[in-house]
C-alpha positions as CSV (number, residue, x, y, z in Angstrom):
1,M,-140.4,52.1,116.8
2,H,-138.6,50.4,114.1
3,A,-138.2,51.0,110.1
4,G,-141.3,49.5,108.2
5,P,-141.3,47.9,104.8
6,D,-141.4,51.3,103.2
7,G,-138.3,52.4,105.2
8,A,-140.1,54.7,107.9
9,L,-138.5,55.2,111.1
10,L,-141.8,55.0,112.9
11,S,-144.5,52.7,113.3
12,A,-147.3,51.6,115.6
13,E,-150.2,49.3,115.6
14,L,-153.4,51.0,116.1
15,K,-156.3,48.9,118.0
16,L,-159.5,49.7,119.7
17,A,-160.6,48.2,123.0
18,G,-157.1,46.5,123.1
19,R,-158.1,43.8,120.7
20,L,-160.0,45.2,117.4
21,D,-157.2,45.6,115.1
22,A,-156.7,46.3,111.3
23,R,-157.5,42.6,110.4
24,F,-160.9,43.0,112.1
25,F,-161.7,45.8,110.4
26,A,-160.7,44.6,107.1
27,L,-163.0,41.8,107.9
28,L,-165.9,44.4,108.4
29,Q,-165.4,46.2,105.2
30,A,-165.2,43.1,103.5
31,L,-168.6,42.1,104.9
32,A,-170.1,45.4,103.9
33,D,-168.6,45.0,100.4
34,T,-169.7,41.5,99.9
35,G,-172.5,40.8,102.3
36,S,-171.1,37.3,103.0
37,I,-169.0,36.0,105.5
38,N,-167.7,33.4,103.9
39,R,-166.4,35.6,100.9
40,A,-165.4,38.2,103.5
41,A,-163.3,35.7,105.4
42,R,-161.5,35.0,102.3
43,T,-160.8,38.4,101.5
44,A,-159.5,39.1,104.9
45,G,-157.3,36.1,105.3
46,F,-159.5,34.4,107.9
47,S,-161.1,30.8,107.8
48,Y,-165.0,31.0,107.9
49,K,-164.9,29.6,111.4
50,G,-162.5,32.1,112.7
51,A,-164.1,35.0,110.9
52,W,-167.5,33.8,112.6
53,L,-166.1,33.4,116.1
54,L,-164.2,36.9,116.1
55,L,-167.5,38.4,114.9
56,A,-169.4,36.8,117.4
57,A,-166.9,37.8,120.2
58,A,-166.9,41.3,119.4
59,S,-170.7,41.3,119.3
60,N,-170.8,40.0,122.7
61,L,-168.3,42.7,123.6
62,A,-170.3,45.5,122.3
63,N,-173.5,44.1,123.9
64,E,-175.3,44.5,120.6
65,P,-175.4,42.6,117.2
66,L,-172.8,43.8,114.7
67,L,-174.1,41.9,112.0
68,A,-177.9,41.2,110.5
69,T,-178.9,38.4,108.5
70,T,-181.4,38.8,105.6
71,T,-182.7,36.9,102.8
72,A,-180.2,39.1,100.5
73,G,-177.2,37.9,102.8
74,T,-175.5,39.3,106.0
75,R,-175.1,43.2,106.6
76,L,-173.6,45.4,109.2
77,T,-175.8,46.8,111.9
78,P,-175.7,50.7,112.4
79,A,-173.5,49.7,115.4
80,A,-170.8,47.9,113.2
81,R,-171.2,50.7,110.6
82,A,-170.7,53.2,113.0
83,L,-167.5,51.2,114.6
84,L,-166.2,50.9,111.1
85,A,-166.3,54.5,110.5
86,A,-164.9,55.6,113.7
87,W,-161.9,53.2,113.0
88,Q,-161.2,54.7,109.5
89,A,-161.4,58.1,111.0
90,L,-158.7,57.3,113.8
91,Q,-156.8,55.5,111.3
92,A,-156.3,58.3,108.9
93,E,-155.5,60.6,111.9
94,H,-153.1,58.0,113.0
95,R,-151.4,58.0,109.7
96,D,-150.9,61.8,109.7
97,F,-149.8,61.6,113.3
98,L,-146.9,59.2,112.4
99,R,-146.1,61.2,109.2
100,A,-145.7,64.4,111.3
101,Q,-143.4,62.4,113.9
102,E,-141.0,60.9,110.9
103,A,-140.8,64.6,109.7
104,R,-139.5,65.8,112.9
105,L,-137.0,62.6,113.1
106,H,-135.7,63.5,109.6
107,Q,-134.8,67.1,111.2
108,L,-132.5,65.1,113.9
109,P,-130.0,63.5,111.7
110,A,-127.9,61.8,114.4
111,L,-130.8,60.3,115.5
112,Q,-131.9,59.3,112.5
113,G,-128.7,57.6,111.6
114,L,-129.0,55.8,115.0
115,L,-132.7,54.5,114.2
116,R,-131.7,53.1,110.7
117,R,-128.8,51.3,112.2
118,M,-131.4,49.7,114.9
119,S,-133.8,49.0,112.5
120,M,-132.4,46.0,110.3
121,R,-133.8,42.6,111.7
122,T,-131.6,39.8,110.6
123,S,-130.9,36.5,112.2
124,A,-127.2,37.3,112.8
125,R,-127.0,37.9,116.6
126,N,-124.0,40.1,116.3
127,Q,-124.6,43.3,114.5
128,F,-121.8,46.2,114.7
129,A,-122.0,49.8,113.4
130,G,-118.8,51.3,112.4
131,T,-117.1,53.5,109.7
132,V,-115.2,51.9,106.8
133,Q,-111.6,52.6,107.8
134,A,-109.7,50.7,104.8
135,I,-110.5,48.8,101.7
136,E,-107.9,46.4,100.3
137,R,-108.9,45.6,96.5
138,G,-107.8,42.7,94.7
139,P,-108.5,41.3,91.2
140,V,-111.5,39.2,92.7
141,A,-111.8,39.9,96.5
142,A,-111.3,42.7,98.9
143,E,-110.8,43.3,102.4
144,V,-112.8,45.7,104.2
145,T,-112.0,46.9,107.7
146,L,-114.6,48.4,109.8
147,A,-113.5,50.9,112.9
148,L,-116.2,50.5,115.9
149,K,-116.7,53.2,118.3
150,S,-115.3,51.2,120.9
151,G,-111.9,51.3,119.2
152,A,-112.1,47.6,118.0
153,E,-111.8,46.9,114.4
154,I,-113.6,44.1,112.2
155,T,-112.5,42.9,108.9
156,A,-114.6,41.6,106.3
157,T,-113.5,39.5,102.8
158,L,-115.8,40.6,99.8
159,T,-115.7,40.0,96.3
160,S,-114.6,43.0,94.3
161,A,-117.9,43.2,92.6
162,A,-119.8,43.4,95.9
163,V,-117.7,46.4,97.0
164,Q,-118.4,48.1,93.8
165,R,-122.0,47.2,94.1
166,L,-122.3,48.6,97.7
167,K,-120.3,51.8,96.7
168,L,-118.0,51.1,99.7
169,K,-115.5,53.8,100.3
170,Q,-113.6,55.3,103.6
171,G,-115.3,57.0,106.1
172,Q,-118.8,55.6,105.1
173,E,-121.1,54.1,107.8
174,A,-121.5,50.5,107.7
175,L,-122.8,47.5,109.8
176,A,-121.0,44.4,110.4
177,L,-123.0,41.3,110.8
178,V,-121.5,37.8,112.1
179,K,-123.6,34.7,113.3
180,A,-122.9,33.5,116.6
181,S,-122.1,29.9,115.2
182,A,-119.3,31.5,113.3
183,V,-117.6,32.9,116.5
184,V,-115.1,30.6,118.0
185,L,-113.9,31.2,121.6
186,V,-110.3,30.6,122.7
187,S,-109.4,30.9,126.3
188,D,-105.6,29.8,126.0
189,F,-103.7,30.3,122.9
190,A,-100.8,28.3,124.3
191,G,-98.3,30.1,122.2
192,W,-100.2,29.0,119.1
193,Q,-101.3,31.4,116.1
194,L,-104.7,31.1,114.3
195,S,-105.0,32.2,110.7
196,A,-108.4,33.8,111.3
197,R,-108.4,37.7,110.7
198,N,-110.6,38.8,113.5
199,Q,-109.3,38.0,116.9
200,L,-111.0,40.1,119.7
201,A,-110.0,39.6,123.4
202,G,-112.5,40.2,126.1
203,T,-114.2,39.1,129.0
204,V,-117.2,36.7,129.6
205,S,-120.0,38.7,130.8
206,R,-123.1,36.5,130.6
207,I,-123.7,32.8,130.0
208,E,-127.1,31.4,128.8
209,R,-127.0,27.6,129.2
210,G,-129.4,25.4,126.9
211,A,-130.2,21.9,126.7
212,V,-127.7,21.1,124.1
213,S,-125.8,24.6,123.1
214,S,-124.9,27.9,125.2
215,L,-124.5,31.4,124.2
216,V,-121.5,32.9,125.6
217,V,-121.4,37.1,125.5
218,L,-118.0,38.5,125.7
219,T,-117.6,42.2,126.5
220,L,-114.9,43.8,124.7
221,P,-112.7,46.9,125.7
222,G,-114.9,49.9,124.9
223,G,-118.1,48.3,125.9
224,T,-118.8,46.3,122.5
225,L,-120.5,43.0,123.0
226,I,-120.0,39.9,121.1
227,T,-121.9,36.5,121.1
228,A,-120.7,33.1,120.5
229,S,-122.7,30.0,120.2
230,L,-121.2,26.8,121.3
231,T,-121.7,23.3,122.7
232,N,-122.2,22.8,126.4
233,D,-119.4,20.1,126.0
234,G,-117.1,23.0,124.5
235,L,-118.1,25.4,127.3
236,E,-117.2,22.7,130.1
237,A,-113.9,22.0,128.2
238,L,-113.1,25.9,127.8
239,G,-113.9,26.0,131.7
240,L,-115.5,29.4,131.0
241,K,-117.2,31.3,133.6
242,V,-118.5,35.2,134.0
243,G,-115.4,37.1,134.6
244,S,-112.9,34.8,132.5
245,A,-110.7,36.1,129.9
246,A,-111.3,34.8,126.3
247,S,-111.1,35.9,122.6
248,A,-113.7,35.9,120.0
249,V,-112.2,34.6,116.8
250,F,-113.9,34.5,113.4
251,K,-112.9,34.4,109.7
252,A,-113.2,37.5,107.6
253,S,-115.2,35.3,105.2
254,A,-117.9,35.1,107.9
255,V,-118.7,39.0,108.2
256,L,-121.3,40.4,106.2
257,I,-121.2,44.1,105.5
258,A,-124.5,46.1,105.0
259,V,-124.8,49.8,104.0
260,Q,-127.6,51.9,103.8
261,A,-129.2,52.0,100.6
262,L,-129.4,55.5,98.7
263,G,-132.6,57.1,99.0
264,A,-133.9,55.0,101.9
């Protein structure tokens, strides 16, 4: 379940026999329209060889030909036309079903909000849902503080123009996005203070080692998880292990703020 390009909260892929999907039936429809495998392949986004192999495999599974070759070109057999018609009917019913379930979700505001927050797909590994707690505006830049449900706070530095464009206001729901590579782990401050605005203390709950770098997950009080990416040498230098106390430190300028677009 996720939001599609049109902002839908619900999506699902329809397949017949576990392998015949929308692209296959687009190829069949293109064949019916053009009478040429070559032109149909280009229309449906296949190479000629790829289209031919797919059609041959489908014919073998159907145990009867799906194509008939004549002097006028290639046409669909009655079996292929029946298959295409069944697909089109099922696809229409499938769309109606999804629209009906989408309407049900819109009647559940809390669940709808949850799904919209979860639907954003981004390369930033850390994504936090919160509420705008404070906005400190300056002539050029502004500081925006998000309060997370766990009680933690994350502060972002934005341009004043960005605050205006996003129409940010106190009490508004928003997401804070932070790349794992922007998070510095500190196991011992040794009496020093850092200038980074965000310093979140927690406990190492998972370490995923790679060939060169590792991902370290900290669990903050309240259950919020934050992931940092660091080299294996850095991990060894810190002496971190599951259960170790550490702080995730990142600049306010490394935080991106996202809000739900109006009308979405």
